[in-house]
N, C-alpha and C positions, 0 to 999 in steps of 0.2 A: 723838643718833645712835649714839654709842659705847655708850650705856647700853642702847639697844634691841638692838644686836648682842650685847652681853654677856648680856643677859637671854635672848636667843634661844638662845644656845649653852649657858649655864650652868643654866638652869631645868630641863632634863631631868636633868642630873647631880644637882642638888639634890633633885629629886623621887625619883630612884633611890636616893639615899643615905637618904632618909626611909623607903623601903620595905625597906631592908636589915635583916635580923634581927640581934638582938644577938649571936647565935652565929656571925657571919660568919667569924670566925677559925677556929672549930672546923670549920665546913663546908669552908673552904679547905684546912685540914690534912687532913681526911678525903679530899677529892678528890685531894690530892697523894699520900697513902698508897695510895689505890685505883689511881692511875695507875702508881705504882712497882710495886705488886703485879702488875698486868697485864703490865708490862714484864718483870719477873722471871719470871713464868709463861711468857711467850712465849720468853724466852731459854732457860729450862731445857728447854722442848719442842724448840727448835732443837738444843740440845746432845745431847739424847737421840736425835733423828733422825740427827744426824751420826755419833754413836757407833755407832748401829745399822748405818748404811751401811759404816762403816770396819770394824767387826767382821765383817760379812757378806763383805767382800772379803778378809779376812785368814785366816779359818780353813781355807779350802780349800787354798790354797798351803802353809800350815803343815802340814796333814795329809799332803800329797803329799811334801813334803821329809822329814817324819818317816818315812813308809813307805819311801822310797828309802834313807834312812840305816839303817833297821832291817833291811830285806831284804838290802841289800848288806853289812851288818855293818861298815860304815865306822865308825860310832859308834852302836852298838846302843842304849845307854842314852839318848843324846840323841834318837835317833829315837823311842824309846818315850815320852819326856817330851814331845816335840813332838806326838805323836799324842794323848796325854792332854790336853794343853793345847788342841789344836784341838777335841777333843770338848767340853771345858768351855766354850770360847768359842762353839762352835756352839749348845750348849744355851742359853746366855744370849742369844745373838743371835736365836735362833728362837723361844724360849718366854718368857723372863723380860722382856726389854726391850719387846717388842710389847705386853705387858699394861700397861706403864707409860705408854704413849702414849695 
C-alpha cells in the first residue's frame, strides 16, 4: 500500500528528472539573469518618469523666482542664475528626458 502511494507520487518526479537537460543549471542562471535584467529595466524606467515629473514641476517656479529677483534687483545675479538654471532644466525635461523613455 505504501509502495503504491510512493510510486504514484514519485514516478512523475523521476520521469521529469530524466527529461531534464544536462544544462539545467545554465538555463536556471540565464532565467535568473533575465529576470534581474527586466526588473532593473522597469526600475530605471520608473526613475526616469519620476525625475521627469519632478523636473517639470520645478522649472516654472524657479524661473518665476528668478525673474522676480532680477527685476526687483533684490539679488540680480541670483535671479539671473535661477533663470538660466530654469531654462536648462526645462530643456532637459521637455526635450532630452522624453527621448530616453
